[in-house]
C-alpha positions in Angstrom: 7.5 -14.4 -22.1 10.5 -12.1 -20.9 9.9 -10.6 -17.8 11.7 -7.6 -15.8 12.2 -7.0 -12.2 13.2 -3.6 -11.8 15.3 -2.4 -8.8 13.1 0.5 -6.8 14.3 3.9 -6.7 11.5 5.5 -4.7 13.3 7.1 -1.8 14.1 4.4 1.1 12.2 2.0 -0.9 14.1 -1.7 -0.4 11.2 -3.9 -1.3 12.1 -6.1 -4.7 9.0 -7.4 -6.4 9.8 -11.1 -7.0 12.0 -13.2 -4.9 14.8 -15.8 -6.3 12.4 -18.5 -5.6 9.6 -16.3 -7.5 12.2 -16.6 -10.5 12.5 -20.2 -10.2 8.7 -21.0 -10.1 8.7 -18.4 -13.4 11.8 -20.3 -14.9 10.0 -23.5 -14.4 7.1 -22.2 -16.6 9.6 -21.6 -19.6 9.4 -17.5 -19.4 13.1 -16.0 -19.3 13.7 -13.7 -16.1 15.6 -10.4 -16.1 16.6 -8.6 -12.9 18.0 -5.4 -12.7 21.6 -5.7 -10.8 21.2 -5.2 -7.1 17.3 -5.2 -7.2 17.2 -7.5 -4.2 19.8 -6.3 -2.2 18.0 -4.3 0.1 15.5 -7.0 0.5 18.3 -9.3 1.7 18.5 -11.6 -1.9 21.8 -10.7 -3.4 22.6 -11.0 -7.3 24.2 -14.5 -6.9 21.2 -16.2 -5.7 18.8 -14.8 -8.4 21.3 -16.1 -11.2 21.3 -19.6 -9.6 17.3 -19.2 -9.8 18.2 -18.7 -13.0 17.8 -15.2 -14.0 20.1 -12.9 -16.3 21.0 -9.9 -14.4 20.8 -6.7 -16.3 22.9 -3.2 -15.7 20.0 -0.8 -15.8 16.6 0.0 -15.6 16.5 1.0 -19.2 17.9 -2.4 -20.8 15.1 -3.9 -18.3 12.7 -1.9 -20.0 13.6 -2.1 -23.8 14.2 -6.3 -23.5 11.0 -7.2 -21.1 7.3 -7.8 -22.3 6.1 -7.4 -18.7 8.0 -5.2 -15.9 7.3 -5.7 -12.1 7.8 -3.0 -9.5 7.4 -2.5 -6.0 6.2 1.0 -6.0 5.0 3.0 -9.1 6.9 4.2 -11.9 9.2 7.4 -11.6 9.1 10.1 -13.9 12.7 8.8 -15.1 11.0 6.0 -16.3 7.9 7.1 -18.1 10.1 7.7 -21.3 11.0 4.1 -21.2 7.4 2.4 -20.9 7.0 0.9 -24.2 3.3 0.7 -26.2 2.1 -2.7 -25.1 4.2 -3.2 -22.4 2.4 -4.7 -19.3 3.8 -2.9 -16.4 2.7 -4.9 -13.3 3.0 -2.8 -9.8 1.2 -0.8 -7.2 0.2 2.7 -9.2 -2.4 4.2 -6.8 -3.2 6.2 -9.6 -6.5 7.8 -8.3 -3.7 10.1 -5.9 -1.2 10.8 -8.8 -2.5 12.5 -11.8 1.0 13.1 -13.3 1.5 9.4 -13.3 -1.8 8.5 -14.6 -1.4 11.1 -17.6 2.2 9.6 -18.1 0.5 5.6 -18.3 -2.1 7.0 -21.0 0.8 8.3 -22.9 2.8 5.4 -23.1 -0.2 3.3 -24.0 1.1 0.3 -22.2 -1.1 -2.0 -20.1 -1.1 -1.1 -16.5 -2.3 -3.7 -14.3 -2.4 -2.5 -10.7 -1.8 -4.8 -7.8 -4.3 -2.7 -5.5 -7.1 -3.1 -7.7 -7.2 -6.9 -8.2 -10.2 -8.2 -6.4 -11.6 -11.5 -5.4 -15.5 -12.1 -5.8 -15.9 -11.6 -2.2 -14.5 -8.2 -2.6 -11.2 -8.7 -1.0 -7.7 -7.5 -2.0 -5.0 -10.3 -2.4 -2.3 -8.3 -3.2 -3.0 -5.1 -1.0 -3.6 -7.4 2.5 -0.2 -8.8 2.6 1.4 -5.0 2.8 -1.9 -3.8 4.6 -0.9 -6.4 7.4 2.2 -4.9 7.6 1.9 -1.4 7.6 -1.4 -1.9 10.0 1.1 -3.4 12.8 4.0 -0.9 11.9 1.6 2.1 12.7 1.2 1.4 16.1 5.2 1.0 16.3 5.7 4.4 14.6 2.8 6.0 17.0 4.6 4.5 20.0 8.0 5.9 18.9 6.8 9.1 18.1 4.5 9.5 21.1 8.2 9.9 22.9 8.9 13.5 23.9 12.2 13.3 21.9 10.1 13.3 19.2 7.7 16.1 20.6 5.0 13.4 21.6 3.5 13.7 24.9 5.5 11.1 26.8 2.8 8.6 26.9 3.5 4.9 26.8 1.3 3.1 24.9 0.0 0.6 27.4 0.8 2.2 30.6 2.1 0.9 33.7 0.4 -0.5 36.9 -1.2 2.2 38.4 -1.0 4.5 35.4 -3.9 4.6 32.4 -2.8 3.0 29.1 -2.8 5.3 26.1 -6.0 6.0 24.1 -5.7 4.6 20.3 -8.3 5.6 17.5 -8.7 3.1 14.6 -10.5 5.2 11.7 -11.3 2.1 9.4 -11.8 -1.8 10.7 -10.5 -3.0 7.3 -7.1 -5.6 7.3 -4.8 -2.2 8.0 -7.2 -1.2 11.2 -7.8 -4.5 12.3 -3.9 -5.2 12.4 -3.1 -1.8 13.9 -5.9 -2.7 17.1 -4.0 -5.8 17.4 -1.0 -4.5 17.9 -2.4 -1.6 19.9 -4.5 -4.1 22.3 -1.3 -6.4 22.8 0.5 -3.8 24.0 -1.9 -2.7 26.4 -3.6 0.6 25.3 -7.5 0.9 25.1 -8.3 0.9 21.6 -11.6 2.3 19.7 -12.2 1.4 16.2 -14.3 3.1 13.8 -16.1 1.6 10.7 -19.5 2.4 8.6 -19.7 -1.7 8.5 -22.0 -3.2 11.2 -21.3 -6.5 9.8 -17.4 -6.2 10.0 -17.8 -4.8 13.9 -20.0 -7.7 14.8 -17.2 -10.2 13.3 -14.6 -8.2 15.1 -16.2 -8.1 18.2 -15.9 -12.2 18.4 -12.3 -12.2 17.8 -10.9 -8.8 19.4 -10.0 -8.5 23.2 -12.0 -6.7 25.8 -9.6 -3.5 25.6 -10.8 -3.0 21.9 -14.5 -1.1 21.5 -16.1 -1.0 18.1 -18.3 1.9 17.2 -20.0 3.0 14.2 -18.2 5.8 12.6 -19.9 9.6 12.1 -18.0 12.5 12.2 -19.7 12.9 15.5 -18.2 9.9 16.9 -14.5 11.2 15.5 -14.5 14.2 16.9 -15.8 12.5 20.5 -13.0 10.1 20.4 -10.4 12.3 18.6 -10.2 14.7 22.1 -9.2 11.5 24.3 -6.6 10.1 21.7 -3.2 9.9 21.8 -2.8 8.2 18.5 -4.9 7.8 15.6 -4.2 5.4 13.0 -6.0 6.4 9.4 -6.7 3.3 8.0 -9.3 4.0 5.4 -9.7 2.7 2.2 -12.2 2.7 -1.1 -10.2 0.4 -3.5 -8.4 2.5 -6.3 -10.0 5.8 -5.2 -9.1 8.7 -3.4 -9.3 8.2 0.2 -11.9 10.4 2.3 -10.8 13.5 4.4 -12.3 12.1 7.8 -10.0 14.1 10.0 -10.5 18.1 9.2 -7.7 20.7 10.3 -10.5 22.1 12.7 -10.2 18.6 14.3 -6.7 19.2 15.7 -7.5 22.0 17.7 -9.6 19.4 19.8 -6.7 16.8 20.3 -3.8 16.7 22.9 -0.9 18.2 22.2 1.8 16.0 21.7 -0.2 13.3 20.1 0.3 11.6 16.9 -1.5 10.9 13.5 -0.7 7.8 11.3 -2.0 8.5 7.8 -1.5 4.5 6.2 -4.2 5.7 3.8 -1.4 8.3 1.8 -1.3 6.4 -1.1 -4.6 7.1 -2.0 -4.3 10.3 -0.9 -4.6 10.3 2.8 -7.7 10.2 5.2 -6.2 13.5 7.3 -7.2 16.7 5.6 -3.6 17.5 6.6 -1.6 15.2 5.5 0.8 15.4 2.9 3.6 12.3 2.0 6.8 12.0 3.9 9.4 9.7 3.5 11.2 6.7 5.9 14.2 10.0 5.9 11.9 12.9 7.1 8.7 11.0 8.3 6.9 13.6 10.2 5.9 17.0 10.4 4.0 19.0 13.5 0.4 21.1 12.7 -1.2 22.8 15.6 0.9 20.8 17.9 -0.4 17.4 16.3 2.5 15.0 14.8 1.7 13.6 11.4 3.5 10.1 10.3 2.4 9.8 6.4 5.2 7.5 5.1 4.0 6.2 1.7 5.8 3.4 1.7 5.7 2.1 5.5 6.4 -1.4 4.6 9.4 -0.6 3.0 11.4 -0.1 6.2 11.3 -4.0 6.9 11.9 -4.9 3.2 12.5 -8.4 4.0 9.6 -9.4 5.6 7.7 -7.2 3.0 9.2 -8.4 0.0 8.5 -12.4 1.2 4.8 -11.4 1.8 4.3 -9.5 -1.4 6.0 -12.4 -3.7 3.7 -15.0 -1.8 0.8 -13.1 -3.1 2.0 -11.4 -6.4 3.6 -14.6 -7.9 0.4 -16.9 -8.8 -0.9 -13.6 -10.9 2.2 -12.8 -12.6 2.7 -16.4 -13.6 -1.2 -16.4 -15.1 -0.4 -13.1 -16.5 2.9 -14.4 -18.1 1.8 -18.1 -19.1 -1.8 -16.6 -21.0 -0.9 -13.1 -22.0 -2.4 -10.4 -20.6 -6.2 -10.6 -22.7 -6.7 -14.1 -22.2 -5.3 -13.9 -18.4 -8.1 -10.9 -18.1 -10.7 -12.9 -20.0 -10.3 -16.2 -18.3 -9.8 -14.4 -14.5 -12.0 -11.9 -13.7 -9.9 -10.9 -10.4 -7.1 -9.9 -13.0 -9.5 -8.2 -15.1 -10.4 -5.6 -12.1 -6.3 -5.2 -12.0 -6.8 -3.3 -15.7 -6.2 0.4 -14.9 -4.9 2.2 -18.0 -5.0 0.3 -21.2 -3.7 1.6 -24.6 -4.0 5.0 -23.3 -7.6 5.0 -22.0 -8.2 4.5 -18.8 -10.3 1.4 -17.6 -11.0 1.9 -13.6 -13.6 3.8 -12.5 -11.7 5.0 -9.5 -9.0 6.4 -11.4 -11.4 8.3 -14.1 -13.7 9.8 -11.6 -10.6 11.4 -9.3 -9.3 13.2 -12.3 -12.7 13.8 -14.8 -11.4 11.8 -17.2 -13.5 9.3 -19.9 -14.0 5.9 -18.5 -13.1 3.0 -21.4 -15.0 -0.4 -20.9 -11.8 -3.1 -20.4 -14.4 -5.4 -22.3 -13.4 -3.8 -25.5 -10.0 -4.7 -25.4 -10.2 -8.0 -25.0 
């Protein structure tokens, strides 16, 4: 199979969907790899490394689309690319379609095979291609919260860990999944007082055994969030419903309860955000303030640490990319239910319930295509 590795064109996105080491593995299976010129430079992987691994360097994205059976991105295709996506072409990337109706309808129009990293799911419910980026984003969320609490940015001037004789900051983490757990670990490690709320009691029981004593675990409810948000210096939104829009758990009215200069970090912004006042921002312009509360809502947080993120991402995606290339998408989905869960839009029809529900679209059964 001819597989194309595209250069990311989303603002301040420096990751790449495959490393030279990944190219070498794919070449070992007998596949042809096309890499867009400069695709890996933002992550520290130059064109010559891809050539040494057996790839062909291609000058334009258009040529990648024209020649490839499967194209791989990190982020979703941008509007300038829609016209190049071909019927029956496999597009394998993070889509987050439930938060983007224009992209969803564009993928329907192309009649391509849209396989989303974020909905590939194991039997135990885990999301193997979302986990590595969630780990990065969770840890980064605390770094960003700490930075924007500084008075230079309008923050209240609080050090997360405090110092001897001065109380530490209070951090509220909403959602105890991968993002929330890694955010809580980082915040606890810095010495903050950390509250983690989640609706899953078994998850909280597990975390009670592994988290340090400055982490307090509570069942989530609107009342609990309202109570804790009054004390919080930083709030991390890390709620995920796989493939669907995130619920709005912090309302505009709740902002009035918060300390002026406190920080909201919405890691769920790719799925529409879990704060009512969230709107997507970029690394170039990452924050805005509403009612005296700083909002950080960057949709591609791991792109700021591109080398770490690219290596982590390729570790996770490569086995699935290889299986799709080795078997073709139909056989891969028949034989691997994890890949079948990744089917979001197939030949012009929506095959993932969360996406169909988000926009009132008809849901097609993936089995009819297999």
